[in-house]
N, C-alpha and C positions, 0 to 999 in steps of 0.2 A: 070801818073794818077794824077788827080786834087784832092788836099786835102786842106780844109780850117781848119786852126788850131786855137785853143784857143778862141772859141766863148763863151762868158759868157752867161750862161743860168739862173743862179740865185745865189745870196749870194756869189759872187766871185768865183763860181765854173764854170768850163769850159768843153767844148766838142769839138771834132774834127769830121769833116765829110769827108769821103772818097767816091769819086764819081766813079761809074763804067763807063766803056766805052759805054756799050750798053743801049738802052732803048727799052721797059719799064724795070723797075727794081723793085725788092723788097727792102724794107728798114729794117735794123736791128739796134735796139738800144742796145748797149753792155756795160756791167759793168764789170770791171776788178776784179780779186781776190786779196787776200792778208790779209785775216783775219780781215778786217775793220780797220787795223792798219798799213798797208803798201800797196805797189802796186800803179800803176799809168797807165793812158792811154798812157803814153810816154815810158813805159817799152818796150824794144826791141822786146820781144816775142809777146807782145800785138799788137804792130805796125805791125809786120809781119803777125799776124793772120788777122788783118783788111785788109791788102793788099791782102792776099789770097782770102778772102771772096769778096772783091770788084772786083777782077778779075773773080769771079764766078757769078757776076751780082747782087751783093747786094750793095746798098748804106749803108755804115757803119757809124753809129753815135757812137763814142767812148767817153765814159763819165767818168769824174772824179767826186768824191764825198768826203765829209769830213770824216776824219779818227780819230780813237782813238789815243791818249788820248784827243784830242781837241774836238771831237764830243760828242754827247749824243744821245741815242736812243729816238725817231725815226728820228732824224734830217737827217741822211744819207739816210734813205728810202724816206723821204719827198723830199729831193733834187733830188733823182733819179726820183721820180714822176714828178717833175718840168721839168726834161729833156725830159720826154715823152710829156708833155704839149708843150714844145718848138717845138718839131718836128711837132705836130699837128698844132700849130699856124703858122708855117713857111712852111707848106706843099707846098703851091702854089709857094713860092719863090724857092724851091729846086726840083720842079716837082715830089713831093712825092705822091704816091697813098695811101691815108689813109686807104684803105681796104687791103693793103699789108704791114702792119707794124708788125714786129716780135720784141720780146724783149728777150735778152739772157744775160747770165752772167756766169762767172767762179768762183766757190767756194764761197767766200763771196759775189761776184756779183750775183751768182745763188741764194744764200739765199735771197738777196734783191729782185730779180725778183719774187721769189715765195711769198714773203710777199706782193708785189704789186698785184700778181695774185689772191691770196687767201683771203687777207684782202682788199676787193675792195674799201674801203673808201679812200685809198690813191689816187687813180685815180679818183674815183667818186667825191671827194671833189674839184677836179680841172675841173670837167665837162667832164671827159672822162669815157665812159662806158668800163669796163674791157673786156667785150665780143666783143668790137670793135677791140681788138688786134687780129691779125691773128694767133698768136701762141706764147707760152713761151717755151724757150729752156734752160733747167737748166743743167749746166756742173758741176756735183758733188756738188750740193747744200746741205746745212744742213737743214733738215726739222724740227728739234726740236730747242730748244733755242740755238742760236749761241754761241759757246764757249767763244768768246771774249765779247759778250754782258753779259754773266754770270760773266766774270772776271771784266769788267770795270763798269758795272751797279750794280752788286750785291756783288762783292768781294768774290765770291765762286770759288771753284775748276772748271776750265774751262772744264774738262773732265767728270764732272757729266752729266748724261743724264736727261734732264728736258723738260717738255712740259708746256708752259704757253703762255701768250699773246706775248711773244718774239719769238714764233714758227710759221712758216707757217702752219704746220699741225693743230694747235690749231683752225684755222678758217674753217676747213672742217666741214660742217653741213649737215643735212638731205636734205636741199633744195639746196645743192651745184650745181651750173651750171658754169662750167669753160670754158674758151677758150681752144683750142687745147694745149696740154702740151707734151713735150718730156723731159724725165728724163734720163740723161746720168750719169753713175757712173762707177767705175773701179774695176777690180778683186782684186787689192791690195790697195784699197782706205783707207781713214782715218777711225778711230774707228766708227763702226756701220753706216757708211755712206750708204752702200748698203741697210742695214736693214731699215734705216730711209726712203729712197726713195721707197722701196718696201711697207712699211707700208702706206705711202702717196698714192701710186698707188692703193693698195688694198682698202683703206678706201674710196677714191673717187669712185672707181668702185662699192663698196658695196652700196653706197647711190645713185649713178647714173650709172647703168651699160652701158648706152649709151655714157658716157663721152669719148671724143676723147683724150685719154691719152695713151702714150707708154713709155716703158723704154728700155734702151739699156745698157748692161754691156760690156765695152771695156776692153781689156787687159791692164795691167800696173798699175802704181801707181797713186796717186791723181792728177787729171787734166792732166794726161800725154797726153791725146788725143788732147789737145789744147795748149800744151807746147813743144811737141816733134814731129818732122817730121817722117813719116814712110818711108818704102822702096820706095814708089812712090813719095817721096819729097812733101808729103801733110800731113795735120793734120787730123787724124782720126775723130776728132770733125767736121771738115769742111765737110768731106764725109757724115757724118750722117745728118748734117744740109741740105745739098743739097738733099739727098735722101728723108728726111722727108718733107721738104717744097715743093718738087715736087708733093707729094701726097695730099697736102692740096687743 
């Protein structure tokens, strides 16, 4: 498998590209988890996940972004938006079909992608229409204020449940029109993670019943579906990605 490592896309931040064997292919831009204070595109499990998805026919763009305590809100979100811009600007170089670009992330990365999805200014400011993205796939994302944003930005108890401009759900309005969204969460997930995702799902459906949004509850603990192989030697998250993207 061909992999190009450590491409600088902005501000000293880097991404890797994993190329599938077959063409045509879908492209997925992926942001790792770790509470915005740890984790890396180079983590062994993250690399293995990229390999599994590339073997399933996705070009995987695996992205690093700045972390607390060195970062500040919303710098890490703006950096991730810049990685999306990089993919669009270099689409011809990598044979990317810009009509088949998905964005996904795990935990903190899922929080980031939902901020990109629901607060469209991050992509719009870079000349990218959020509705040009083929779909957003959130793997156990926090839909209210991220706990480490609360901790590092506000100095408050990270487990308090707050909704403000630090929350993806804050940006859901009557006029909401979203790209397709898949929300994945777990039966034994983090505090109120299921409830947050269900609240987002219900609110979007309330304002726009025709929204293409789906949720899936997988067994296990937080992000287990993208961190632990099942009896088929596959990640349950990957199975859901394949199923859902085939329907688009």
